[in-house]
Structure formats: structure tokens, C-alpha cells
C-alpha atoms as an extended CHARMM CRD file, in Angstrom:
* protein
*
        65  EXT
         1         1  MET       CA             -0.2910000000       -0.2860000000        0.4040000000  PROA      1               0.0000000000
         2         2  LYS       CA              0.9870000000        3.6490000000       -0.3160000000  PROA      2               0.0000000000
         3         3  ILE       CA              0.8300000000        6.3720000000        1.5030000000  PROA      3               0.0000000000
         4         4  ALA       CA             -1.0820000000        9.9480000000       -0.8040000000  PROA      4               0.0000000000
         5         5  ASP       CA              1.7280000000       12.9660000000       -0.6060000000  PROA      5               0.0000000000
         6         6  ILE       CA             -1.3400000000       15.2190000000        0.6890000000  PROA      6               0.0000000000
         7         7  LYS       CA             -0.8350000000       18.6100000000       -1.2260000000  PROA      7               0.0000000000
         8         8  VAL       CA             -3.1550000000       21.6590000000       -0.2740000000  PROA      8               0.0000000000
         9         9  LEU       CA             -3.7260000000       25.4650000000       -1.7360000000  PROA      9               0.0000000000
        10        10  THR       CA             -4.7860000000       27.7920000000       -0.8380000000  PROA      10              0.0000000000
        11        11  ASP       CA             -4.3810000000       32.0460000000        0.1130000000  PROA      11              0.0000000000
        12        12  GLY       CA             -6.3380000000       31.3710000000        3.4300000000  PROA      12              0.0000000000
        13        13  GLY       CA             -8.9720000000       32.7740000000        1.5050000000  PROA      13              0.0000000000
        14        14  PRO       CA            -12.7330000000       30.5100000000        1.0670000000  PROA      14              0.0000000000
        15        15  TRP       CA            -10.8140000000       28.2290000000       -0.9540000000  PROA      15              0.0000000000
        16        16  ALA       CA             -8.9090000000       25.8470000000       -1.5210000000  PROA      16              0.0000000000
        17        17  GLN       CA             -6.8600000000       23.1810000000       -4.4180000000  PROA      17              0.0000000000
        18        18  HSD       CA             -5.5800000000       19.7750000000       -3.2190000000  PROA      18              0.0000000000
        19        19  ASN       CA             -5.0760000000       15.8450000000       -4.3390000000  PROA      19              0.0000000000
        20        20  MET       CA             -7.1240000000       14.1510000000       -1.4510000000  PROA      20              0.0000000000
        21        21  PRO       CA             -9.0550000000       11.2990000000       -2.8530000000  PROA      21              0.0000000000
        22        22  CYS       CA            -12.3070000000       10.4500000000       -1.0010000000  PROA      22              0.0000000000
        23        23  ALA       CA            -12.2650000000        7.9350000000        1.3910000000  PROA      23              0.0000000000
        24        24  LYS       CA            -14.8730000000        6.0560000000        0.6050000000  PROA      24              0.0000000000
        25        25  CYS       CA            -14.6090000000        5.5320000000       -3.2050000000  PROA      25              0.0000000000
        26        26  GLY       CA            -10.9440000000        6.8210000000       -4.2490000000  PROA      26              0.0000000000
        27        27  LYS       CA            -12.5570000000        8.3680000000       -7.4090000000  PROA      27              0.0000000000
        28        28  ASN       CA            -13.1990000000       11.5750000000       -6.8980000000  PROA      28              0.0000000000
        29        29  LYS       CA            -11.8420000000       14.4850000000       -4.7780000000  PROA      29              0.0000000000
        30        30  ALA       CA            -12.7280000000       14.6490000000       -1.3740000000  PROA      30              0.0000000000
        31        31  ILE       CA            -14.1760000000       17.5500000000        0.0030000000  PROA      31              0.0000000000
        32        32  MET       CA            -12.1770000000       19.9220000000        2.3020000000  PROA      32              0.0000000000
        33        33  GLN       CA            -13.4610000000       21.8710000000        5.1730000000  PROA      33              0.0000000000
        34        34  LEU       CA            -11.8860000000       25.0450000000        5.3430000000  PROA      34              0.0000000000
        35        35  TRP       CA            -12.9590000000       25.4090000000        8.4760000000  PROA      35              0.0000000000
        36        36  ASP       CA            -11.0900000000       23.0570000000       10.5780000000  PROA      36              0.0000000000
        37        37  GLY       CA             -8.8630000000       20.9980000000        8.1000000000  PROA      37              0.0000000000
        38        38  THR       CA            -10.6900000000       17.9680000000        7.4690000000  PROA      38              0.0000000000
        39        39  PHE       CA            -11.8250000000       16.1180000000        4.8620000000  PROA      39              0.0000000000
        40        40  GLN       CA            -15.4220000000       14.7570000000        4.1740000000  PROA      40              0.0000000000
        41        41  PRO       CA            -16.2950000000       12.6640000000        1.4900000000  PROA      41              0.0000000000
        42        42  CYS       CA            -17.0960000000       13.3800000000       -2.3500000000  PROA      42              0.0000000000
        43        43  ARG       CA            -20.7420000000       14.6350000000       -3.1360000000  PROA      43              0.0000000000
        44        44  SER       CA            -21.9600000000       11.7520000000       -4.6610000000  PROA      44              0.0000000000
        45        45  CYS       CA            -21.2690000000        9.0960000000       -1.6220000000  PROA      45              0.0000000000
        46        46  GLN       CA            -22.4270000000       12.3310000000        1.1230000000  PROA      46              0.0000000000
        47        47  ARG       CA            -25.3080000000       11.8820000000       -1.3020000000  PROA      47              0.0000000000
        48        48  GLU       CA            -25.7320000000        7.9540000000       -0.1630000000  PROA      48              0.0000000000
        49        49  GLY       CA            -25.1160000000        9.3200000000        3.0050000000  PROA      49              0.0000000000
        50        50  TRP       CA            -20.7530000000        8.5340000000        3.9330000000  PROA      50              0.0000000000
        51        51  LYS       CA            -19.8540000000       10.9840000000        6.6230000000  PROA      51              0.0000000000
        52        52  THR       CA            -16.4680000000       11.7120000000        8.5470000000  PROA      52              0.0000000000
        53        53  VAL       CA            -16.2460000000       11.1780000000       11.8660000000  PROA      53              0.0000000000
        54        54  LYS       CA            -14.0530000000       10.9270000000       15.0050000000  PROA      54              0.0000000000
        55        55  ILE       CA            -15.2520000000        8.3590000000       17.4330000000  PROA      55              0.0000000000
        56        56  PRO       CA            -15.1290000000        9.3480000000       20.8230000000  PROA      56              0.0000000000
        57        57  LYS       CA            -12.1840000000        7.9150000000       23.0300000000  PROA      57              0.0000000000
        58        58  PHE       CA            -14.3740000000        5.4960000000       25.0030000000  PROA      58              0.0000000000
        59        59  LEU       CA            -15.6660000000        3.9720000000       22.0520000000  PROA      59              0.0000000000
        60        60  ARG       CA            -12.4250000000        3.1540000000       19.5780000000  PROA      60              0.0000000000
        61        61  ARG       CA            -11.8230000000        0.3880000000       21.4420000000  PROA      61              0.0000000000
        62        62  PHE       CA            -14.6970000000       -1.3940000000       19.9730000000  PROA      62              0.0000000000
        63        63  PHE       CA            -13.1130000000       -0.3070000000       16.3620000000  PROA      63              0.0000000000
        64        64  ARG       CA            -10.0110000000       -1.6100000000       16.3040000000  PROA      64              0.0000000000
        65        65  ASP       CA             -8.6930000000       -3.5770000000       14.2500000000  PROA      65              0.0000000000
């Protein structure tokens, strides 16, 4: 497995360019939330109901590999 080399370009305005693929499908670009710097799945995956969330610490033990 290859680790992605993610690059984000912005001038601090309300836009950004990036090369982060969608975490669900991997075909389209992910959606970057500028207010917190996180990535959400692409629009088509979001229409299917997919979201990226941070699991609370007390629940993480249930989701370990």
C-alpha cells in the first residue's frame, strides 16, 4: 500500500486546491472543510449517506483492528 502525498494550496481565502482522494470511493476528490481542515467524502458518496467522523475515546476500543 502506498501512502498518499497530499498537497493543499490556499492563500487563506475561502478556497483551497488539493489532491486528496475520497476516502470512500477513491475516484473523486474529497471535500475539504476549510474551517477545521478536515476532509469529507465526495459529493456522490455524501448523497449515499457517508460521512467522516471522529470516534470518541471511550468507543475506540470497539473499532480497533
